N, C-alpha and C positions, 0 to 999 in steps of 0.2 A: 658461448657455445650454442649451436643451433638446437632446436627442440628435439630433433631425432637423436642427437648424441646423448641427451639426458634420458630419452626413452630407452636407448640401448644400455646405458649404465644402470637404470632402474631394473630392467629385465635381467641383466647379469647378476646384480646383487640379489634380486628376488629368487633367481634360480639357485644361487649358492645357499642362501638361507633356507629355502624350501628343501633342498637336498639334505642339509644338515638336520633339519627338524624331522624329516622322514627317516633318516638313519637313526636318530635318537629314539623315535617311536617304535621302530622295528627291532631294536637291540633287545636281546633276551639274555638272562643269566644262564650260565652253563650249569646243568644239574650234576654236581660232583658228589661222589660218595665220601664218607668220612675218611676212608682209607686213602683216597686220591688226595684229599685236602691235606692229610697228614704227610704224605710223600712230598707234596708241593712245599709245605712249610719246612720240611727237613732239607730239601734241595736248596731253598732260599737261604736257610741258615748256613749250609755248607758253602754256598757261593759268597755270602757275606764274610765268613771266616777266611776264605781264600783271598778275597779282596783285601782284608786287613793284613794278612801275611805278606801280600805282594807290595804293600805300601812301605 
C-alpha cells in the first residue's frame, strides 16, 4: 500500500478514537432525585415481570 493510504487510515482511526475519548470526557451523570430513581426502579421491575409473563 502506498504511504498516503496508510496516512488516511491513521487519520481515520485517530479521528474515531479521538471522538470517542471526547464523548467519554464530556459525559455527565444525570442528577435524579430519590423519587425519580424509585419510579425508574419500579418501572424496570414491571417490565421484567411483563417479560417473564410473555415467555
